C-alpha positions, 0 to 999 in steps of 0.5 A: 415267958410265953409257952408255945408249940411248934410244927413244920408245914409240908403243904398249903392244905395242911397250913391252912388247917393248922391256923384255921383251927387255932386263932392264936397260931401264927406263921413263921418264916424268916421271923425277922419281925415276929421273933422281935415281937415275941421277945418283947412279949407283944406277940404271944402265939400259942402255936408256931407253924413254920412255913419255910418248906412250902414251895413258895419261893420261886420268882417266875414270869407271868403270861401277861408279861408280869412277874410273880414273886413267891411269898417265901422269896427272900428280900435278897432274892428279889432285889438281885434277881436279874428280871427284877433289876432289869425291869423293876429297878424301883423295887430293887432299890426300895428293898436295898434301902431297908434293914441290913444284908443279914436281915434281907437274907432272911426276910420274906416277901409275904413277911415284909407285907405283914410286918407290924409297926415300929412304934415305940409305944407298941413295943412298950408293954407299960405304955397305952397302945390301942394297936396292942390292946384295943381300948387302952388309948394311944400314948403317941398322940401326946407323947414322943411322936417324931416317927409317927404318921401325918396322913390317914391318922385317927384318934385311935392310932398314929403309927406308921407302916415300916416297909420300904418294899411295900412303898414300891409295890404300891407304886407298881400297883402289884397284886397280892394272891392269898389262899384261905378256907374259902379258896383263893383270891387276889387283892389289889396292893392298895387294898391290902393294908388298912388305915387305923380308923377305930380298929388299929389292931387290924393291920390288913384286910386278910381274913382269918386263916388266909396265907399270902402265896405270892405277889404279882408285878404288872408288865409295866415296871417304870424301868426308864424313869423312876426313883426311890428316895428314903429320908432317915436319920442315918444312912444305914439300918434306919426306918424312913422318916419319909420315903417316896416311890416315884415312877413316870412314863414319858412321851416326849416332853410330857408325862404319859403315866405317873405313880407316887407313893409315900412311906413313913407318913401313914399306917399304910403306904400312901398313894393318891391317884388324884395326885398322879393324875395331876401330873399326867399330860403335863411337862416334867417341870418343878411347878408340876411336881410341886402341885402334885406334892401339895395334893398328895399331902392334902389334909396332912396333920402333925402331932408336935414332934413330927410337924416337920414331916409335912414339909419334909414330905413335900420336898421329898416328893419334888426331889423323887420326881425330879430324880425320876425325870432327868429331862426336867431342868436342873437349875432349880433348887429342889430344897426351895 
Protein backbone atom coordinates (compact mmCIF):
# COMPACT_ATOMS: atom_id res chain seq x y z
CA UNK A 1 0.00 0.00 0.00
CA UNK A 2 1.24 3.47 -0.88
CA UNK A 3 1.12 5.83 2.11
CA UNK A 4 0.20 9.45 1.43
CA UNK A 5 -0.81 12.59 3.25
CA UNK A 6 -3.90 14.69 2.53
CA UNK A 7 -4.83 18.35 2.75
CA UNK A 8 -7.75 20.50 1.62
CA UNK A 9 -7.01 23.65 -0.36
CA UNK A 10 -8.96 26.81 0.44
CA UNK A 11 -7.52 29.15 -2.17
CA UNK A 12 -5.59 28.91 -5.42
CA UNK A 13 -2.44 30.52 -4.03
CA UNK A 14 -2.23 27.87 -1.31
CA UNK A 15 -2.81 25.13 -3.88
CA UNK A 16 0.03 26.35 -6.08
CA UNK A 17 2.35 26.51 -3.09
CA UNK A 18 1.54 22.96 -1.98
CA UNK A 19 2.03 21.28 -5.33
CA UNK A 20 4.96 23.47 -6.31
CA UNK A 21 6.99 22.36 -3.33
CA UNK A 22 6.42 18.63 -3.75
CA UNK A 23 6.91 16.99 -7.13
CA UNK A 24 5.03 13.88 -5.96
CA UNK A 25 1.98 15.82 -4.82
CA UNK A 26 -1.18 15.48 -6.90
CA UNK A 27 -4.48 17.33 -7.07
CA UNK A 28 -7.76 15.53 -6.50
CA UNK A 29 -11.27 16.74 -7.30
CA UNK A 30 -13.83 14.19 -8.52
CA UNK A 31 -11.17 11.47 -8.39
CA UNK A 32 -12.91 9.33 -11.02
CA UNK A 33 -9.60 8.53 -12.72
CA UNK A 34 -6.99 9.16 -10.02
CA UNK A 35 -8.57 6.84 -7.46
CA UNK A 36 -8.55 4.00 -10.01
CA UNK A 37 -4.89 4.67 -10.74
CA UNK A 38 -4.06 4.66 -7.04
CA UNK A 39 -5.96 1.41 -6.46
CA UNK A 40 -3.93 -0.25 -9.21
CA UNK A 41 -0.68 1.25 -7.82
CA UNK A 42 -0.07 3.06 -11.10
CA UNK A 43 -0.24 6.47 -9.42
CA UNK A 44 1.69 6.74 -6.14
CA UNK A 45 1.35 10.32 -4.87
CA UNK A 46 3.03 11.22 -1.60
CA UNK A 47 0.46 13.94 -0.96
CA UNK A 48 -3.05 14.66 -2.21
CA UNK A 49 -4.39 18.21 -2.35
CA UNK A 50 -8.20 18.29 -2.38
CA UNK A 51 -9.30 21.27 -4.51
CA UNK A 52 -13.06 20.70 -4.40
CA UNK A 53 -13.60 23.77 -2.18
CA UNK A 54 -11.93 26.20 -4.60
CA UNK A 55 -14.33 28.68 -6.30
CA UNK A 56 -13.86 27.21 -9.77
CA UNK A 57 -17.24 25.62 -10.49
CA UNK A 58 -19.12 28.50 -12.12
CA UNK A 59 -20.34 28.49 -15.71
CA UNK A 60 -20.63 32.07 -16.92
CA UNK A 61 -20.82 34.16 -20.10
CA UNK A 62 -17.79 35.90 -21.57
CA UNK A 63 -17.65 39.44 -22.91
CA UNK A 64 -16.93 38.20 -26.44
CA UNK A 65 -20.09 36.06 -26.49
CA UNK A 66 -18.41 32.83 -25.48
CA UNK A 67 -18.92 30.77 -22.32
CA UNK A 68 -16.51 29.97 -19.49
CA UNK A 69 -16.60 26.56 -17.81
CA UNK A 70 -14.99 26.54 -14.38
CA UNK A 71 -12.49 23.73 -13.96
CA UNK A 72 -14.50 22.24 -11.08
CA UNK A 73 -17.84 22.28 -12.89
CA UNK A 74 -18.96 18.68 -13.14
CA UNK A 75 -19.62 16.93 -16.42
CA UNK A 76 -23.31 16.77 -15.54
CA UNK A 77 -23.43 20.49 -14.74
CA UNK A 78 -21.92 21.29 -18.13
CA UNK A 79 -23.99 18.85 -20.17
CA UNK A 80 -27.29 20.02 -18.69
CA UNK A 81 -26.52 23.72 -18.43
CA UNK A 82 -29.16 25.65 -20.44
CA UNK A 83 -26.58 27.71 -22.35
CA UNK A 84 -24.52 24.64 -23.23
CA UNK A 85 -27.61 22.74 -24.39
CA UNK A 86 -28.77 25.71 -26.47
CA UNK A 87 -25.51 27.04 -27.90
CA UNK A 88 -23.05 24.12 -27.65
CA UNK A 89 -25.14 20.95 -28.07
CA UNK A 90 -22.15 19.18 -29.63
CA UNK A 91 -20.37 19.42 -26.28
CA UNK A 92 -23.44 18.30 -24.33
CA UNK A 93 -23.88 15.24 -26.56
CA UNK A 94 -20.21 14.28 -26.30
CA UNK A 95 -20.29 14.45 -22.51
CA UNK A 96 -23.47 12.39 -22.28
CA UNK A 97 -21.91 9.75 -24.55
CA UNK A 98 -19.20 9.16 -21.95
CA UNK A 99 -19.07 7.23 -18.69
CA UNK A 100 -22.21 6.78 -16.56
CA UNK A 101 -24.52 9.27 -14.81
CA UNK A 102 -22.84 8.53 -11.48
CA UNK A 103 -19.38 9.28 -12.87
CA UNK A 104 -20.54 12.38 -14.71
CA UNK A 105 -21.93 13.69 -11.43
CA UNK A 106 -18.44 13.45 -9.91
CA UNK A 107 -16.05 14.06 -12.81
CA UNK A 108 -14.90 17.64 -13.32
CA UNK A 109 -14.10 19.63 -16.44
CA UNK A 110 -10.44 20.03 -15.50
CA UNK A 111 -10.12 16.40 -14.53
CA UNK A 112 -11.67 15.24 -17.78
CA UNK A 113 -8.93 17.04 -19.70
CA UNK A 114 -6.22 15.40 -17.59
CA UNK A 115 -7.45 11.81 -17.42
CA UNK A 116 -4.86 9.21 -18.34
CA UNK A 117 -5.08 6.55 -21.01
CA UNK A 118 -7.14 3.40 -20.45
CA UNK A 119 -4.52 1.18 -22.12
CA UNK A 120 -4.61 -2.24 -20.43
CA UNK A 121 -0.82 -2.41 -20.34
CA UNK A 122 -0.59 0.97 -18.62
CA UNK A 123 -2.75 -0.44 -15.80
CA UNK A 124 -0.87 -3.78 -15.65
CA UNK A 125 2.25 -3.41 -13.51
CA UNK A 126 3.58 -6.72 -14.86
CA UNK A 127 3.59 -5.37 -18.45
CA UNK A 128 6.14 -3.09 -20.06
CA UNK A 129 4.83 0.43 -20.56
CA UNK A 130 6.88 3.47 -21.48
CA UNK A 131 4.10 5.77 -20.28
CA UNK A 132 4.14 4.27 -16.80
CA UNK A 133 7.87 3.48 -16.68
CA UNK A 134 9.92 5.31 -19.35
CA UNK A 135 12.36 3.07 -21.15
CA UNK A 136 10.63 -0.20 -20.27
CA UNK A 137 9.09 -0.77 -23.71
CA UNK A 138 5.56 -0.88 -25.11
CA UNK A 139 3.77 -4.21 -24.74
CA UNK A 140 0.86 -2.96 -26.87
CA UNK A 141 2.97 -2.77 -30.04
CA UNK A 142 2.91 -6.54 -30.41
CA UNK A 143 0.18 -7.37 -27.92
CA UNK A 144 -3.59 -7.02 -27.79
CA UNK A 145 -4.03 -3.59 -29.34
CA UNK A 146 -7.64 -3.51 -30.53
CA UNK A 147 -8.32 -0.29 -28.59
CA UNK A 148 -5.10 1.44 -29.58
CA UNK A 149 -4.08 4.35 -31.77
CA UNK A 150 -3.77 4.46 -35.54
CA UNK A 151 -2.63 8.09 -35.85
CA UNK A 152 0.22 10.07 -34.33
CA UNK A 153 1.85 7.00 -32.81
CA UNK A 154 5.51 6.38 -32.07
CA UNK A 155 7.59 3.31 -31.36
CA UNK A 156 7.37 4.33 -27.70
CA UNK A 157 3.58 4.35 -27.30
CA UNK A 158 0.34 3.64 -29.19
CA UNK A 159 -2.11 4.48 -26.38
CA UNK A 160 -5.22 6.59 -26.97
CA UNK A 161 -6.75 9.49 -25.08
CA UNK A 162 -10.07 8.26 -23.62
CA UNK A 163 -12.15 11.44 -23.35
CA UNK A 164 -15.37 12.18 -25.24
CA UNK A 165 -15.62 15.71 -23.89
CA UNK A 166 -12.17 16.57 -25.22
CA UNK A 167 -13.08 15.56 -28.77
CA UNK A 168 -15.91 18.10 -28.79
CA UNK A 169 -13.70 20.76 -27.19
CA UNK A 170 -11.10 20.20 -29.89
CA UNK A 171 -13.71 20.67 -32.62
CA UNK A 172 -15.02 23.82 -30.92
CA UNK A 173 -11.48 25.21 -30.59
CA UNK A 174 -11.79 25.88 -26.89
CA UNK A 175 -9.10 27.59 -24.84
CA UNK A 176 -7.71 26.22 -21.57
CA UNK A 177 -6.85 28.71 -18.82
CA UNK A 178 -4.15 27.73 -16.36
CA UNK A 179 -2.39 29.35 -13.44
CA UNK A 180 1.02 28.46 -12.12
CA UNK A 181 4.18 29.79 -10.47
CA UNK A 182 4.84 32.03 -13.47
CA UNK A 183 1.32 33.43 -13.55
CA UNK A 184 -1.63 32.88 -15.84
CA UNK A 185 -1.64 31.71 -19.44
CA UNK A 186 -4.14 30.58 -22.06
CA UNK A 187 -3.51 27.39 -24.05
CA UNK A 188 -5.33 26.72 -27.35
CA UNK A 189 -7.01 23.35 -26.90
CA UNK A 190 -5.08 21.81 -29.79
CA UNK A 191 -1.85 22.56 -27.92
CA UNK A 192 -2.82 21.11 -24.54
CA UNK A 193 -2.33 17.40 -25.22
CA UNK A 194 0.86 15.87 -26.61
CA UNK A 195 1.55 13.11 -29.08
CA UNK A 196 3.73 10.40 -27.51
CA UNK A 197 6.95 10.96 -29.46
CA UNK A 198 9.86 9.82 -27.34
CA UNK A 199 8.29 10.99 -24.06
CA UNK A 200 4.90 9.26 -23.77
CA UNK A 201 4.88 9.75 -20.00
CA UNK A 202 4.05 13.42 -20.67
CA UNK A 203 0.37 13.67 -21.51
CA UNK A 204 0.07 17.45 -21.73
CA UNK A 205 2.06 20.64 -22.19
CA UNK A 206 1.23 21.85 -18.67
CA UNK A 207 4.26 23.03 -16.75
CA UNK A 208 5.16 21.76 -13.30
CA UNK A 209 2.86 23.35 -10.73
CA UNK A 210 0.25 24.65 -13.19
CA UNK A 211 -3.44 24.19 -12.41
CA UNK A 212 -6.32 24.33 -14.91
CA UNK A 213 -8.77 27.00 -13.75
CA UNK A 214 -11.28 27.16 -16.64
CA UNK A 215 -12.11 26.26 -20.21
CA UNK A 216 -13.36 29.03 -22.50
CA UNK A 217 -15.74 28.23 -25.34
CA UNK A 218 -15.73 30.60 -28.36
CA UNK A 219 -18.93 32.36 -29.50
CA UNK A 220 -19.48 29.94 -32.42
CA UNK A 221 -21.04 26.76 -31.06
CA UNK A 222 -22.28 25.13 -34.30
CA UNK A 223 -25.70 24.64 -32.72
CA UNK A 224 -27.50 24.20 -36.03
CA UNK A 225 -25.28 21.71 -37.85
CA UNK A 226 -23.32 19.28 -35.71
CA UNK A 227 -23.01 15.60 -34.80
CA UNK A 228 -21.18 13.51 -32.22
CA UNK A 229 -20.83 9.91 -33.30
CA UNK A 230 -19.34 7.35 -30.92
CA UNK A 231 -18.66 3.82 -32.13
CA UNK A 232 -18.12 1.41 -29.24
CA UNK A 233 -18.48 -2.25 -28.40
CA UNK A 234 -21.58 -1.66 -26.28
CA UNK A 235 -23.92 1.28 -25.99
CA UNK A 236 -23.55 1.80 -22.27
CA UNK A 237 -20.39 2.83 -20.44
CA UNK A 238 -17.67 1.95 -22.93
CA UNK A 239 -14.76 3.91 -24.35
CA UNK A 240 -14.81 4.74 -28.03
CA UNK A 241 -13.25 2.56 -30.67
CA UNK A 242 -13.70 5.64 -32.84
CA UNK A 243 -15.59 8.85 -32.14
CA UNK A 244 -16.16 11.85 -34.38
CA UNK A 245 -17.20 15.42 -33.60
CA UNK A 246 -18.39 17.12 -36.77
CA UNK A 247 -19.50 20.75 -36.95
CA UNK A 248 -20.52 22.84 -39.95
CA UNK A 249 -21.70 26.32 -40.80
CA UNK A 250 -23.73 26.27 -44.02
CA UNK A 251 -24.34 29.20 -46.33
CA UNK A 252 -27.12 28.04 -48.58
CA UNK A 253 -25.84 24.84 -50.19
CA UNK A 254 -22.19 25.53 -49.40
CA UNK A 255 -20.05 24.75 -46.38
CA UNK A 256 -18.76 28.03 -45.00
CA UNK A 257 -16.91 26.62 -41.99
CA UNK A 258 -16.04 23.07 -40.98
CA UNK A 259 -14.61 21.44 -37.88
CA UNK A 260 -13.72 17.78 -37.50
CA UNK A 261 -12.16 15.99 -34.53
CA UNK A 262 -11.67 12.28 -33.86
CA UNK A 263 -11.37 10.34 -30.61
CA UNK A 264 -10.19 6.81 -29.90
CA UNK A 265 -7.58 7.00 -32.67
CA UNK A 266 -4.64 8.89 -31.17
CA UNK A 267 -2.80 9.96 -28.02
CA UNK A 268 -4.82 13.20 -28.16
CA UNK A 269 -8.06 14.33 -29.83
CA UNK A 270 -7.16 14.23 -33.52
CA UNK A 271 -7.90 17.31 -35.60
CA UNK A 272 -6.37 18.24 -38.98
CA UNK A 273 -7.12 21.78 -40.14
CA UNK A 274 -6.11 20.87 -43.68
CA UNK A 275 -8.90 18.30 -43.82
CA UNK A 276 -11.44 20.83 -42.59
CA UNK A 277 -10.33 23.31 -45.25
CA UNK A 278 -11.09 20.72 -47.95
CA UNK A 279 -14.77 20.99 -47.01
CA UNK A 280 -15.02 24.76 -46.96
CA UNK A 281 -16.65 26.23 -50.06
CA UNK A 282 -17.92 22.81 -51.11
CA UNK A 283 -21.49 21.51 -51.26
CA UNK A 284 -22.25 19.06 -48.41
CA UNK A 285 -22.06 15.95 -50.58
CA UNK A 286 -20.89 12.43 -49.95
CA UNK A 287 -17.95 12.98 -52.29
CA UNK A 288 -16.77 15.99 -50.29
CA UNK A 289 -17.17 14.09 -47.02
CA UNK A 290 -15.20 11.10 -48.33
CA UNK A 291 -12.37 13.35 -49.47
CA UNK A 292 -12.17 14.93 -46.01
CA UNK A 293 -12.28 11.50 -44.35
CA UNK A 294 -9.46 10.21 -46.53
CA UNK A 295 -7.37 13.26 -45.74
CA UNK A 296 -7.86 13.23 -41.98
CA UNK A 297 -6.76 9.58 -41.93
CA UNK A 298 -3.71 10.15 -44.10
CA UNK A 299 -0.81 8.21 -42.60
CA UNK A 300 -3.02 6.02 -40.41
CA UNK A 301 -1.35 2.77 -39.39
CA UNK A 302 -2.76 -0.27 -37.67
CA UNK A 303 -0.86 -2.66 -35.43
CA UNK A 304 -2.71 -5.90 -36.09
CA UNK A 305 -5.75 -6.13 -33.85
CA UNK A 306 -6.71 -2.51 -34.58
CA UNK A 307 -6.28 -2.50 -38.37
CA UNK A 308 -10.06 -2.33 -38.71
CA UNK A 309 -10.07 1.11 -37.11
CA UNK A 310 -8.79 2.78 -40.27
CA UNK A 311 -11.83 1.83 -42.32
CA UNK A 312 -14.13 2.26 -39.33
CA UNK A 313 -12.86 5.80 -38.80
CA UNK A 314 -13.27 6.66 -42.47
CA UNK A 315 -16.89 5.54 -42.44
CA UNK A 316 -17.54 7.23 -39.10
CA UNK A 317 -16.31 10.58 -40.44
CA UNK A 318 -18.60 10.34 -43.48
CA UNK A 319 -21.55 9.35 -41.30
CA UNK A 320 -20.95 12.13 -38.76
CA UNK A 321 -20.67 14.78 -41.46
CA UNK A 322 -23.84 13.45 -43.06
CA UNK A 323 -25.66 13.68 -39.74
CA UNK A 324 -24.36 17.23 -39.27
CA UNK A 325 -25.75 18.32 -42.64
CA UNK A 326 -29.31 17.03 -43.10
CA UNK A 327 -29.47 18.91 -46.41
CA UNK A 328 -27.10 16.35 -47.94
CA UNK A 329 -28.75 13.74 -50.18
CA UNK A 330 -29.86 10.78 -48.08
CA UNK A 331 -30.20 8.30 -50.93
CA UNK A 332 -26.58 7.18 -50.65
CA UNK A 333 -25.55 4.27 -48.46
CA UNK A 334 -23.18 5.72 -45.83
CA UNK A 335 -21.76 2.25 -45.22
CA UNK A 336 -20.52 1.96 -48.79
